[in-house]
C-alpha positions, 0 to 999 in steps of 0.5 A, a space after each residue: 500500500 505504501 508504494 501506491 501512496 508514494 506514487 499518488 503523492 508524487 503525481 499530485 506534486 508533479 504540477 508544483 515541481 514543474 511550476 518551480 522549474 518554470 519559475 526558476 527559469 523565469 526569474 533567472 532571465 534578465 529580459 523578463 519583467 520578473 528578472 528585473 526584480 532586485 530579489 530575482 536571483 534569490 527567488 530563482 535559486 529558491 525555486 531551482 532548489 525546490 525543483 531539484 528536491 521534488 523532481 523524479 530522477 530517471 535512469 542516467 545514461 553512461 554518456 561515454 562517446 570518446 576516450 583518450 588512448 595515448 593521445 588519440 581520441 577513440 570513439 565509443 559505441 555503447 550497445 547491448 550485447 545480451 538482453 536478459 529479463 533482469 539485466 543487460 550486458 552492455 559493451 563499450 565498443 571502441 573505434 579508431 582509424 589510426 592503424 597503430 592505435 587499432 593494433 594496440 586496442 585489439 591486443 588489450 585484455 577483456 574485462 567484465 565489470 559486474 555492477 552492484 544491484 543495490 539501489 543505484 544504476 550501473 551508471 554509478 560506475 561511469 568513471 570506472 568504465 571510462 578509465 578502464 576503456 583506455 586499456 581494456 575491452 569493457 563490458 558491464 552488467 546493467 541491472 534493470 529496474 524490477 518495476 519495469 519487468 512484467 510478472 510473466 518473466 518470473 521471479 529473480 533471486 540471488 541464485 539467478 544473479 549467480 547464474 547470470 554472471 556465469 552466463 556472461 563469463 561464458 559469453 565472453 569466453 566464447 568470443 575471446 577465449 577468456 576474460 577478467 572479472 571486476 566486481 564492485 561492492 555487493 556483487 563480490 559475493 555472487 561473483 565469487 560464488 559463480 567462479 567457484 561453481 565453475 571451478 567445481 564443475 571443471 569449467 574454464 574460470 576467468 583469468 583474474 577476479 578483482 573484488 572491490 569493497 564487498 561484504 565477503 565476510 560481513 562479520 569483520 568490522 561491521 558498519 552501520 549498514 551491516 548492523 542494520 542487516 544483521 540486527 533486524 530479523 528476516 521477517 522484519 525486512 519482509 514485512 516492512 520494506 517489501 511492497 508490490 509495484 503499482 498498476 501504472 508500471 509494467 511490473 505491476 504486482 511484482 514484490 520489490 524493495 522500492 527505490 524510494 525507500 532505499 533512497 531514504 536510507 541512503 540519505 538517512 546515513 548522512 543527513 547533515 552532509 546532504 542538507 549542507 550540500 543542498 544549501 551550498 547549491 543554493 549559495 552557488 546559484 546566488 554567486 553564479 558559480 556555474 561549475 559548482 552548480 553543475 557538479 552538484 547537479 551531476 552528482 545528485 542526478 546519479 545519486 537520486 536515481 534509484 531502482 526497485 529490487 526484486 523482493 526475492 533477490 533482496 531477501 536472499 541477500 539479507 539472509 545469505 550474506 548478512 545473517 547466515 554468512 553462508 559463503 564464509 561458513 561453507 553452507 551456501 547451495 546455489 540452484 543452477 539453471 536446471 534447478 539442481 543445488 550445488 555447494 559453493 566451494 571457493 577453495 576449488 578455484 586454482 587458476 584464477 588470480 585474485 585481487 582484493 581492494 578496500 578503502 581505508 575509510 570505507 563506511 559501507 564495507 568495513 576493513 577486512 570484509 573483502 580481504 577475507 576472500 583470500 582465506 576462502 580461496 585457499 586453492 589459489 597460489 599465494 603468488 597469484 593473490 594480492 590485496 590493496 588498501 587505498 589510503 584516504 579512500 571511502 567506499 566510492 573513492 575506490 572505484 570513482 574519483 581521483 583516488 580511483 584514477 591515481 591509486 586503485 586503477 594503476 594497481 588493477 591495470 598492472 594486476 590484470 596485465 600480469 595475468 593476461 594469458 593469451 587465449 584463442 577466441 571461439 572456445 566456449 566454456 561449457 558446464 561439465 556434467 560431473 559425477 556426484 563424487 566430483 561435484 562436491 555438493 551436499 546430499 539434497 532430497 529430490 523434493 528440495 531440488 524440485 522446489 525450483 520452478 521450471 519458469 526460473 530458467 530465464 530466457 536469453 535474448 541475444 541482441 548482437 553478436 560479438 566480433 573481437 577487436 
């Protein structure tokens, strides 16, 4: 019911928000009578702030059209490589007519960036993608807003997330021979699970996996975010933050954790900082500081754009990652696309190099949470494991901004290059049907295996065929 109330309130406020936008433009125009008023600039700034606070924020675009590669401007074409019901695999294809640059681009590593599905859109990693494009062929998971996915597509849970990641990895392996995987924040857990399951089956695993600021072991240095997830019961989350999508969206009736509730939680973590930021925006408008005004708009256009998460996925994450700690306890079973449970065994990974990154001042994933992955992946030689703590960096600083570009990225680039073994394209990694003794999965009753509905196997809609360049 809360979702319907929110949408009704938003619809009722829309005319006033539009009025505030128009009034801000009217009073800021010196050629209009209103603009001649001595208080016009102050009135315009006030209306502009009201508009920014009340508007509905849509999904931003990546807006990456060119990238500089060693002094040469390279064109970027963004396209959807695979279209799944709850996610799009996006490719940032690079084009140049400079022969030397083209040769260099063709030999660069292939990287799959797994973006978080935790409230914001994948565009939150825009700076990550832009920086990586200088030296890598880049793909990214672009998760869809659950309220736009019809009920006919079925549910989406944490197991489906893991299966999506495996499918994307196999897709890139089929096109290029192999790839590197980078996971940022929330996806560190399902990505580690996905690669573990591939290793257990005897499949080819990625050349390297880089995990940045994720809750591999949320028991270590718990933050306010961790404490909320750990101290509230599963039923509390189910009864207090899960609502059905209203009828005016394509996903009407789907159970979701609404984006507007997530946004409220984001703001509640640092209310004073956000209030100060909006007041500074008002003062910058009065001063005519266009650069600061634009910086504020760009940040909040991204920060305020949130998506709904499918309830099953969200509740699975709460239980698996933050309450039962199934990954670190060795009790996590993931249902594959055939509905058969498989035990997640990170120790089975042997050929994938591992790099973990943490921020010294991270207040979302505490110190040691991501580094814990090294202890789980005991099968990876120590020589192929590396950890980095970025000094002075908070959560967002490890993948965006100056510290990402100056501290994190050079280390990530070097690690990927050091483990970039050449592989021939066209060799697809396929699931291996192993015997029960080799699968290393727990005994599970047939009844439990059958609880996975057939509709859980989501259909795959390929959009474009990858041509390695």
